[in-house]
PyMOL Python script that loads the backbone (N, CA, C, O; Angstrom):
from pymol import cmd

cmd.read_pdbstr("""\
ATOM      1  N   MET A   1       5.364  -7.771   4.655  1.00  0.00           N
ATOM      2  CA  MET A   1       5.168  -7.578   3.235  1.00  0.00           C
ATOM      3  C   MET A   1       4.180  -8.353   2.689  1.00  0.00           C
ATOM      4  O   MET A   1       3.220  -7.757   2.201  1.00  0.00           O
ATOM      5  N   GLN A   2       4.206  -9.902   2.652  1.00  0.00           N
ATOM      6  CA  GLN A   2       3.274 -10.500   2.453  1.00  0.00           C
ATOM      7  C   GLN A   2       1.462  -9.599   2.768  1.00  0.00           C
ATOM      8  O   GLN A   2       0.561  -9.428   1.947  1.00  0.00           O
ATOM      9  N   THR A   3       1.500  -9.293   3.905  1.00  0.00           N
ATOM     10  CA  THR A   3       0.122  -9.124   4.206  1.00  0.00           C
ATOM     11  C   THR A   3       0.140  -7.605   3.511  1.00  0.00           C
ATOM     12  O   THR A   3      -0.998  -7.397   3.088  1.00  0.00           O
ATOM     13  N   VAL A   4       0.837  -6.700   3.293  1.00  0.00           N
ATOM     14  CA  VAL A   4       0.826  -5.489   2.388  1.00  0.00           C
ATOM     15  C   VAL A   4       0.512  -5.804   1.262  1.00  0.00           C
ATOM     16  O   VAL A   4      -0.405  -5.241   0.664  1.00  0.00           O
ATOM     17  N   ILE A   5       1.163  -6.692   0.800  1.00  0.00           N
ATOM     18  CA  ILE A   5       0.796  -7.011  -0.633  1.00  0.00           C
ATOM     19  C   ILE A   5      -0.407  -7.682  -0.791  1.00  0.00           C
ATOM     20  O   ILE A   5      -0.917  -7.096  -1.746  1.00  0.00           O
ATOM     21  N   LYS A   6      -1.117  -8.491  -0.464  1.00  0.00           N
ATOM     22  CA  LYS A   6      -2.294  -9.059  -0.019  1.00  0.00           C
ATOM     23  C   LYS A   6      -3.411  -7.807  -0.070  1.00  0.00           C
ATOM     24  O   LYS A   6      -4.275  -7.688  -0.938  1.00  0.00           O
ATOM     25  N   VAL A   7      -3.222  -7.025   0.908  1.00  0.00           N
ATOM     26  CA  VAL A   7      -4.299  -6.007   1.017  1.00  0.00           C
ATOM     27  C   VAL A   7      -4.142  -5.033  -0.429  1.00  0.00           C
ATOM     28  O   VAL A   7      -5.184  -4.615  -0.934  1.00  0.00           O
ATOM     29  N   ILE A   8      -3.060  -4.754  -0.949  1.00  0.00           N
ATOM     30  CA  ILE A   8      -3.046  -3.996  -1.984  1.00  0.00           C
ATOM     31  C   ILE A   8      -3.977  -4.761  -3.167  1.00  0.00           C
ATOM     32  O   ILE A   8      -4.888  -4.217  -3.792  1.00  0.00           O
ATOM     33  N   ALA A   9      -3.563  -6.034  -3.306  1.00  0.00           N
ATOM     34  CA  ALA A   9      -4.301  -6.787  -4.338  1.00  0.00           C
ATOM     35  C   ALA A   9      -5.961  -6.924  -3.998  1.00  0.00           C
ATOM     36  O   ALA A   9      -6.878  -6.663  -4.776  1.00  0.00           O
ATOM     37  N   GLU A  10      -6.046  -7.314  -2.884  1.00  0.00           N
ATOM     38  CA  GLU A  10      -7.688  -7.045  -2.663  1.00  0.00           C
ATOM     39  C   GLU A  10      -8.184  -6.040  -2.787  1.00  0.00           C
ATOM     40  O   GLU A  10      -9.344  -6.060  -3.198  1.00  0.00           O
ATOM     41  N   HIS A  11      -7.720  -5.072  -2.573  1.00  0.00           N
ATOM     42  CA  HIS A  11      -8.078  -3.618  -2.519  1.00  0.00           C
ATOM     43  C   HIS A  11      -8.770  -3.006  -3.909  1.00  0.00           C
ATOM     44  O   HIS A  11      -9.896  -2.580  -4.168  1.00  0.00           O
ATOM     45  N   LEU A  12      -7.212  -3.216  -4.881  1.00  0.00           N
ATOM     46  CA  LEU A  12      -7.322  -2.869  -6.081  1.00  0.00           C
ATOM     47  C   LEU A  12      -7.737  -3.882  -7.105  1.00  0.00           C
ATOM     48  O   LEU A  12      -7.668  -3.776  -8.329  1.00  0.00           O
ATOM     49  N   ASP A  13      -8.173  -4.864  -6.399  1.00  0.00           N
ATOM     50  CA  ASP A  13      -8.451  -6.141  -7.264  1.00  0.00           C
ATOM     51  C   ASP A  13      -7.850  -6.428  -8.352  1.00  0.00           C
ATOM     52  O   ASP A  13      -8.484  -6.489  -9.406  1.00  0.00           O
ATOM     53  N   VAL A  14      -6.480  -6.663  -8.292  1.00  0.00           N
ATOM     54  CA  VAL A  14      -5.860  -7.156  -9.242  1.00  0.00           C
ATOM     55  C   VAL A  14      -4.908  -8.104  -8.338  1.00  0.00           C
ATOM     56  O   VAL A  14      -4.911  -8.125  -7.108  1.00  0.00           O
ATOM     57  N   ALA A  15      -3.989  -8.985  -9.304  1.00  0.00           N
ATOM     58  CA  ALA A  15      -3.583 -10.161  -9.065  1.00  0.00           C
ATOM     59  C   ALA A  15      -2.355  -9.933  -8.255  1.00  0.00           C
ATOM     60  O   ALA A  15      -1.424  -9.216  -8.625  1.00  0.00           O
ATOM     61  N   GLU A  16      -2.404 -10.552  -7.183  1.00  0.00           N
ATOM     62  CA  GLU A  16      -0.827 -10.790  -6.028  1.00  0.00           C
ATOM     63  C   GLU A  16       0.338 -10.540  -7.004  1.00  0.00           C
ATOM     64  O   GLU A  16       1.240  -9.756  -6.709  1.00  0.00           O
ATOM     65  N   SER A  17       0.316 -11.103  -7.974  1.00  0.00           N
ATOM     66  CA  SER A  17       1.704 -11.141  -8.832  1.00  0.00           C
ATOM     67  C   SER A  17       2.128  -9.837  -9.409  1.00  0.00           C
ATOM     68  O   SER A  17       3.296  -9.483  -9.567  1.00  0.00           O
ATOM     69  N   LYS A  18       1.118  -9.197  -9.689  1.00  0.00           N
ATOM     70  CA  LYS A  18       1.350  -7.529 -10.292  1.00  0.00           C
ATOM     71  C   LYS A  18       2.080  -6.722  -9.297  1.00  0.00           C
ATOM     72  O   LYS A  18       3.035  -5.965  -9.473  1.00  0.00           O
ATOM     73  N   VAL A  19       1.204  -7.144  -7.802  1.00  0.00           N
ATOM     74  CA  VAL A  19       1.812  -6.313  -6.852  1.00  0.00           C
ATOM     75  C   VAL A  19       3.392  -6.518  -6.340  1.00  0.00           C
ATOM     76  O   VAL A  19       3.685  -7.111  -5.302  1.00  0.00           O
ATOM     77  N   THR A  20       4.228  -5.996  -7.140  1.00  0.00           N
ATOM     78  CA  THR A  20       5.835  -6.022  -6.739  1.00  0.00           C
ATOM     79  C   THR A  20       6.348  -4.852  -5.911  1.00  0.00           C
ATOM     80  O   THR A  20       5.825  -3.740  -5.839  1.00  0.00           O
ATOM     81  N   PRO A  21       7.236  -5.191  -5.416  1.00  0.00           N
ATOM     82  CA  PRO A  21       7.975  -3.681  -4.339  1.00  0.00           C
ATOM     83  C   PRO A  21       7.783  -2.500  -5.577  1.00  0.00           C
ATOM     84  O   PRO A  21       7.067  -1.508  -5.440  1.00  0.00           O
ATOM     85  N   GLU A  22       8.565  -2.815  -6.802  1.00  0.00           N
ATOM     86  CA  GLU A  22       8.385  -1.576  -7.344  1.00  0.00           C
ATOM     87  C   GLU A  22       7.357  -1.030  -8.079  1.00  0.00           C
ATOM     88  O   GLU A  22       7.396   0.041  -8.685  1.00  0.00           O
ATOM     89  N   ALA A  23       6.351  -1.871  -8.001  1.00  0.00           N
ATOM     90  CA  ALA A  23       5.271  -1.195  -8.918  1.00  0.00           C
ATOM     91  C   ALA A  23       4.721   0.204  -8.079  1.00  0.00           C
ATOM     92  O   ALA A  23       4.956   0.425  -6.891  1.00  0.00           O
ATOM     93  N   HIS A  24       4.026   0.982  -8.887  1.00  0.00           N
ATOM     94  CA  HIS A  24       4.009   2.358  -8.582  1.00  0.00           C
ATOM     95  C   HIS A  24       2.096   2.151  -8.517  1.00  0.00           C
ATOM     96  O   HIS A  24       1.449   1.989  -9.552  1.00  0.00           O
ATOM     97  N   LEU A  25       1.550   2.192  -7.354  1.00  0.00           N
ATOM     98  CA  LEU A  25       0.405   2.390  -7.224  1.00  0.00           C
ATOM     99  C   LEU A  25      -1.024   2.702  -8.144  1.00  0.00           C
ATOM    100  O   LEU A  25      -2.117   2.170  -8.338  1.00  0.00           O
ATOM    101  N   VAL A  26      -0.243   3.963  -8.588  1.00  0.00           N
ATOM    102  CA  VAL A  26      -1.259   4.581  -9.475  1.00  0.00           C
ATOM    103  C   VAL A  26      -0.662   4.504 -11.153  1.00  0.00           C
ATOM    104  O   VAL A  26      -1.391   4.065 -12.042  1.00  0.00           O
ATOM    105  N   ASP A  27       0.346   4.851 -11.351  1.00  0.00           N
ATOM    106  CA  ASP A  27       0.706   4.244 -12.859  1.00  0.00           C
ATOM    107  C   ASP A  27       0.629   2.967 -13.478  1.00  0.00           C
ATOM    108  O   ASP A  27       0.317   2.722 -14.644  1.00  0.00           O
ATOM    109  N   ASP A  28       1.028   1.985 -12.345  1.00  0.00           N
ATOM    110  CA  ASP A  28       0.657   0.447 -12.531  1.00  0.00           C
ATOM    111  C   ASP A  28      -0.106  -0.400 -12.258  1.00  0.00           C
ATOM    112  O   ASP A  28      -0.222  -1.440 -12.906  1.00  0.00           O
ATOM    113  N   LEU A  29      -0.812  -0.083 -11.172  1.00  0.00           N
ATOM    114  CA  LEU A  29      -1.952  -0.594 -10.284  1.00  0.00           C
ATOM    115  C   LEU A  29      -3.120  -0.184 -10.561  1.00  0.00           C
ATOM    116  O   LEU A  29      -4.031  -0.946 -10.235  1.00  0.00           O
ATOM    117  N   GLY A  30      -3.522   1.221 -11.290  1.00  0.00           N
ATOM    118  CA  GLY A  30      -4.614   1.753 -11.428  1.00  0.00           C
ATOM    119  C   GLY A  30      -5.257   2.254 -10.379  1.00  0.00           C
ATOM    120  O   GLY A  30      -6.485   2.335 -10.428  1.00  0.00           O
ATOM    121  N   ALA A  31      -4.503   2.710  -9.167  1.00  0.00           N
ATOM    122  CA  ALA A  31      -5.107   3.406  -7.809  1.00  0.00           C
ATOM    123  C   ALA A  31      -5.132   4.670  -8.141  1.00  0.00           C
ATOM    124  O   ALA A  31      -4.240   5.155  -8.838  1.00  0.00           O
ATOM    125  N   ASP A  32      -6.288   5.464  -7.629  1.00  0.00           N
ATOM    126  CA  ASP A  32      -6.452   6.847  -7.876  1.00  0.00           C
ATOM    127  C   ASP A  32      -5.957   7.354  -6.625  1.00  0.00           C
ATOM    128  O   ASP A  32      -5.740   6.473  -5.793  1.00  0.00           O
ATOM    129  N   PRO A  33      -5.654   8.866  -6.163  1.00  0.00           N
ATOM    130  CA  PRO A  33      -5.493   9.144  -4.991  1.00  0.00           C
ATOM    131  C   PRO A  33      -6.246   8.727  -3.927  1.00  0.00           C
ATOM    132  O   PRO A  33      -5.616   8.363  -2.934  1.00  0.00           O
ATOM    133  N   PHE A  34      -7.786   8.683  -3.884  1.00  0.00           N
ATOM    134  CA  PHE A  34      -8.330   7.975  -2.924  1.00  0.00           C
ATOM    135  C   PHE A  34      -8.067   6.638  -2.230  1.00  0.00           C
ATOM    136  O   PHE A  34      -8.133   6.434  -1.018  1.00  0.00           O
ATOM    137  N   ASP A  35      -7.724   5.663  -3.296  1.00  0.00           N
ATOM    138  CA  ASP A  35      -7.334   4.544  -3.048  1.00  0.00           C
ATOM    139  C   ASP A  35      -6.111   4.423  -2.148  1.00  0.00           C
ATOM    140  O   ASP A  35      -5.999   3.614  -1.226  1.00  0.00           O
ATOM    141  N   THR A  36      -5.130   5.404  -2.559  1.00  0.00           N
ATOM    142  CA  THR A  36      -3.894   5.230  -1.865  1.00  0.00           C
ATOM    143  C   THR A  36      -4.324   5.464  -0.549  1.00  0.00           C
ATOM    144  O   THR A  36      -3.996   4.644   0.308  1.00  0.00           O
ATOM    145  N   ILE A  37      -5.158   6.669  -0.167  1.00  0.00           N
ATOM    146  CA  ILE A  37      -5.498   6.868   1.356  1.00  0.00           C
ATOM    147  C   ILE A  37      -6.556   5.682   1.986  1.00  0.00           C
ATOM    148  O   ILE A  37      -6.647   5.568   3.209  1.00  0.00           O
ATOM    149  N   GLU A  38      -7.273   4.889   1.157  1.00  0.00           N
ATOM    150  CA  GLU A  38      -7.602   3.616   1.809  1.00  0.00           C
ATOM    151  C   GLU A  38      -6.765   2.831   1.955  1.00  0.00           C
ATOM    152  O   GLU A  38      -6.705   2.177   2.997  1.00  0.00           O
ATOM    153  N   LEU A  39      -5.808   2.660   0.863  1.00  0.00           N
ATOM    154  CA  LEU A  39      -5.138   1.553   1.126  1.00  0.00           C
ATOM    155  C   LEU A  39      -3.991   1.812   2.826  1.00  0.00           C
ATOM    156  O   LEU A  39      -3.587   0.973   3.632  1.00  0.00           O
ATOM    157  N   VAL A  40      -3.871   2.775   2.795  1.00  0.00           N
ATOM    158  CA  VAL A  40      -2.983   3.205   3.845  1.00  0.00           C
ATOM    159  C   VAL A  40      -3.801   2.748   5.088  1.00  0.00           C
ATOM    160  O   VAL A  40      -3.255   1.931   5.830  1.00  0.00           O
ATOM    161  N   ILE A  41      -5.127   3.212   5.414  1.00  0.00           N
ATOM    162  CA  ILE A  41      -5.874   2.691   6.475  1.00  0.00           C
ATOM    163  C   ILE A  41      -5.913   1.115   6.661  1.00  0.00           C
ATOM    164  O   ILE A  41      -5.672   0.470   7.681  1.00  0.00           O
ATOM    165  N   GLN A  42      -6.226   0.740   5.597  1.00  0.00           N
ATOM    166  CA  GLN A  42      -6.479  -0.827   5.329  1.00  0.00           C
ATOM    167  C   GLN A  42      -5.110  -1.628   5.951  1.00  0.00           C
ATOM    168  O   GLN A  42      -5.200  -2.481   6.834  1.00  0.00           O
ATOM    169  N   VAL A  43      -3.820  -1.198   5.329  1.00  0.00           N
ATOM    170  CA  VAL A  43      -2.836  -1.825   5.706  1.00  0.00           C
ATOM    171  C   VAL A  43      -2.838  -1.419   7.586  1.00  0.00           C
ATOM    172  O   VAL A  43      -2.777  -2.251   8.492  1.00  0.00           O
ATOM    173  N   GLU A  44      -2.902  -0.335   7.689  1.00  0.00           N
ATOM    174  CA  GLU A  44      -2.669   0.102   9.154  1.00  0.00           C
ATOM    175  C   GLU A  44      -3.674  -1.291  10.069  1.00  0.00           C
ATOM    176  O   GLU A  44      -3.267  -2.115  10.888  1.00  0.00           O
ATOM    177  N   LYS A  45      -4.691  -1.136   9.654  1.00  0.00           N
ATOM    178  CA  LYS A  45      -5.832  -2.152  10.324  1.00  0.00           C
ATOM    179  C   LYS A  45      -5.122  -3.561  10.412  1.00  0.00           C
ATOM    180  O   LYS A  45      -5.008  -4.226  11.442  1.00  0.00           O
ATOM    181  N   ALA A  46      -4.550  -3.988   8.834  1.00  0.00           N
ATOM    182  CA  ALA A  46      -4.192  -5.425   8.882  1.00  0.00           C
ATOM    183  C   ALA A  46      -2.821  -5.841   9.574  1.00  0.00           C
ATOM    184  O   ALA A  46      -2.422  -6.978   9.825  1.00  0.00           O
ATOM    185  N   THR A  47      -2.226  -4.656   9.808  1.00  0.00           N
ATOM    186  CA  THR A  47      -0.958  -4.631  10.542  1.00  0.00           C
ATOM    187  C   THR A  47      -0.698  -4.437  12.113  1.00  0.00           C
ATOM    188  O   THR A  47      -0.077  -5.000  13.015  1.00  0.00           O
ATOM    189  N   GLY A  48      -1.581  -3.247  11.917  1.00  0.00           N
ATOM    190  CA  GLY A  48      -1.569  -3.166  13.754  1.00  0.00           C
ATOM    191  C   GLY A  48      -0.456  -1.719  13.577  1.00  0.00           C
ATOM    192  O   GLY A  48      -0.391  -0.962  14.545  1.00  0.00           O
ATOM    193  N   VAL A  49       0.225  -1.458  12.555  1.00  0.00           N
ATOM    194  CA  VAL A  49       0.761  -0.306  12.659  1.00  0.00           C
ATOM    195  C   VAL A  49       0.429   1.028  12.073  1.00  0.00           C
ATOM    196  O   VAL A  49       0.071   1.200  10.907  1.00  0.00           O
ATOM    197  N   LYS A  50       0.591   2.040  13.058  1.00  0.00           N
ATOM    198  CA  LYS A  50       0.156   3.272  12.788  1.00  0.00           C
ATOM    199  C   LYS A  50       1.050   4.380  11.749  1.00  0.00           C
ATOM    200  O   LYS A  50       2.175   4.745  12.088  1.00  0.00           O
ATOM    201  N   ILE A  51       0.571   4.738  10.783  1.00  0.00           N
ATOM    202  CA  ILE A  51       1.370   5.386   9.634  1.00  0.00           C
ATOM    203  C   ILE A  51       0.657   6.813   9.737  1.00  0.00           C
ATOM    204  O   ILE A  51      -0.550   7.036   9.831  1.00  0.00           O
ATOM    205  N   SER A  52       1.549   7.576   9.703  1.00  0.00           N
ATOM    206  CA  SER A  52       1.292   9.294  10.075  1.00  0.00           C
ATOM    207  C   SER A  52       0.763   9.712   8.646  1.00  0.00           C
ATOM    208  O   SER A  52       1.155   9.232   7.582  1.00  0.00           O
ATOM    209  N   GLU A  53      -0.201  10.697   8.809  1.00  0.00           N
ATOM    210  CA  GLU A  53      -0.939  11.388   7.673  1.00  0.00           C
ATOM    211  C   GLU A  53       0.273  11.845   6.550  1.00  0.00           C
ATOM    212  O   GLU A  53       0.311  11.772   5.322  1.00  0.00           O
ATOM    213  N   ASP A  54       1.230  12.345   7.560  1.00  0.00           N
ATOM    214  CA  ASP A  54       2.427  12.971   5.997  1.00  0.00           C
ATOM    215  C   ASP A  54       3.118  11.616   5.429  1.00  0.00           C
ATOM    216  O   ASP A  54       3.402  11.582   4.232  1.00  0.00           O
ATOM    217  N   ASP A  55       3.378  10.564   6.211  1.00  0.00           N
ATOM    218  CA  ASP A  55       4.076   9.357   5.609  1.00  0.00           C
ATOM    219  C   ASP A  55       2.935   8.628   4.580  1.00  0.00           C
ATOM    220  O   ASP A  55       3.313   7.997   3.592  1.00  0.00           O
ATOM    221  N   GLY A  56       1.487   8.787   4.922  1.00  0.00           N
ATOM    222  CA  GLY A  56       0.646   8.107   3.944  1.00  0.00           C
ATOM    223  C   GLY A  56       0.713   8.893   2.632  1.00  0.00           C
ATOM    224  O   GLY A  56       0.737   8.268   1.572  1.00  0.00           O
ATOM    225  N   ASP A  57       0.752  10.499   2.648  1.00  0.00           N
ATOM    226  CA  ASP A  57       0.649  10.993   1.599  1.00  0.00           C
ATOM    227  C   ASP A  57       1.994  10.997   0.740  1.00  0.00           C
ATOM    228  O   ASP A  57       2.071  11.560  -0.351  1.00  0.00           O
ATOM    229  N   ARG A  58       2.863  10.429   1.241  1.00  0.00           N
ATOM    230  CA  ARG A  58       4.263  10.405   0.450  1.00  0.00           C
ATOM    231  C   ARG A  58       4.275   9.151  -0.119  1.00  0.00           C
ATOM    232  O   ARG A  58       5.276   9.033  -0.826  1.00  0.00           O
ATOM    233  N   VAL A  59       3.517   8.066  -0.108  1.00  0.00           N
ATOM    234  CA  VAL A  59       3.343   6.542  -0.543  1.00  0.00           C
ATOM    235  C   VAL A  59       3.250   6.730  -1.955  1.00  0.00           C
ATOM    236  O   VAL A  59       2.381   7.529  -2.306  1.00  0.00           O
ATOM    237  N   GLN A  60       4.050   6.096  -3.010  1.00  0.00           N
ATOM    238  CA  GLN A  60       3.897   6.311  -3.972  1.00  0.00           C
ATOM    239  C   GLN A  60       3.824   4.542  -4.809  1.00  0.00           C
ATOM    240  O   GLN A  60       3.082   4.217  -5.736  1.00  0.00           O
ATOM    241  N   THR A  61       4.876   3.655  -4.073  1.00  0.00           N
ATOM    242  CA  THR A  61       5.215   2.578  -4.696  1.00  0.00           C
ATOM    243  C   THR A  61       4.483   1.474  -3.634  1.00  0.00           C
ATOM    244  O   THR A  61       3.886   1.775  -2.600  1.00  0.00           O
ATOM    245  N   VAL A  62       4.695   0.124  -4.176  1.00  0.00           N
ATOM    246  CA  VAL A  62       4.332  -0.812  -2.871  1.00  0.00           C
ATOM    247  C   VAL A  62       5.381  -0.725  -1.915  1.00  0.00           C
ATOM    248  O   VAL A  62       5.122  -0.541  -0.726  1.00  0.00           O
ATOM    249  N   GLN A  63       6.557  -0.844  -2.342  1.00  0.00           N
ATOM    250  CA  GLN A  63       7.862  -0.612  -1.478  1.00  0.00           C
ATOM    251  C   GLN A  63       7.512   0.341  -0.326  1.00  0.00           C
ATOM    252  O   GLN A  63       7.597  -0.046   0.840  1.00  0.00           O
ATOM    253  N   ASP A  64       7.051   1.796  -0.697  1.00  0.00           N
ATOM    254  CA  ASP A  64       6.943   2.887   0.387  1.00  0.00           C
ATOM    255  C   ASP A  64       5.887   2.213   1.300  1.00  0.00           C
ATOM    256  O   ASP A  64       6.139   2.242   2.505  1.00  0.00           O
ATOM    257  N   LEU A  65       4.984   1.737   0.986  1.00  0.00           N
ATOM    258  CA  LEU A  65       4.383   1.186   1.790  1.00  0.00           C
ATOM    259  C   LEU A  65       4.709   0.113   2.715  1.00  0.00           C
ATOM    260  O   LEU A  65       4.226   0.066   3.846  1.00  0.00           O
ATOM    261  N   ILE A  66       5.559  -0.790   2.230  1.00  0.00           N
ATOM    262  CA  ILE A  66       6.226  -1.608   2.864  1.00  0.00           C
ATOM    263  C   ILE A  66       7.083  -1.439   4.002  1.00  0.00           C
ATOM    264  O   ILE A  66       7.127  -2.102   5.038  1.00  0.00           O
ATOM    265  N   ASN A  67       7.944  -0.166   3.542  1.00  0.00           N
ATOM    266  CA  ASN A  67       8.978   0.359   4.361  1.00  0.00           C
ATOM    267  C   ASN A  67       8.278   1.186   5.637  1.00  0.00           C
ATOM    268  O   ASN A  67       8.846   1.429   6.702  1.00  0.00           O
ATOM    269  N   LEU A  68       7.151   1.493   5.341  1.00  0.00           N
ATOM    270  CA  LEU A  68       6.313   2.203   6.743  1.00  0.00           C
ATOM    271  C   LEU A  68       6.184   1.084   7.513  1.00  0.00           C
ATOM    272  O   LEU A  68       6.594   1.210   8.667  1.00  0.00           O
ATOM    273  N   VAL A  69       5.672  -0.111   7.164  1.00  0.00           N
ATOM    274  CA  VAL A  69       4.973  -0.970   8.035  1.00  0.00           C
ATOM    275  C   VAL A  69       6.764  -1.183   8.945  1.00  0.00           C
ATOM    276  O   VAL A  69       7.096  -0.856  10.084  1.00  0.00           O
ATOM    277  N   GLU A  70       7.466  -1.773   7.964  1.00  0.00           N
ATOM    278  CA  GLU A  70       8.772  -2.359   8.245  1.00  0.00           C
ATOM    279  C   GLU A  70       9.350  -1.427   9.436  1.00  0.00           C
ATOM    280  O   GLU A  70       9.643  -1.974  10.499  1.00  0.00           O
ATOM    281  N   LYS A  71       9.536   0.110   9.265  1.00  0.00           N
ATOM    282  CA  LYS A  71      10.228   0.678  10.083  1.00  0.00           C
ATOM    283  C   LYS A  71       9.798   1.152  11.325  1.00  0.00           C
ATOM    284  O   LYS A  71      10.531   1.788  12.083  1.00  0.00           O
ATOM    285  N   LYS A  72       8.354   0.796  11.616  1.00  0.00           N
ATOM    286  CA  LYS A  72       7.355   1.203  13.075  1.00  0.00           C
ATOM    287  C   LYS A  72       7.759   0.149  13.684  1.00  0.00           C
ATOM    288  O   LYS A  72       7.359  -0.098  14.821  1.00  0.00           O
TER     289      LYS A  72
END
""", "prot")
cmd.dss("prot")
cmd.show_as("cartoon", "prot")
cmd.util.cbc("prot")
cmd.orient("prot")
């Protein structure tokens, strides 16, 4: 979970304290759709977990991304 939060904070240039599980990537953290795709790719690299394109397209919150990593 901490790895996902760190990747998101670094990519979106926001404080880690703002990257809470319930935070919405677009509405709360200022990501755009392209950022979301890049985040999925960066999380894959950081964790070694492969996330399918379909799963990646459904990511809206920090918790969504954490769940994808934890279920693999």
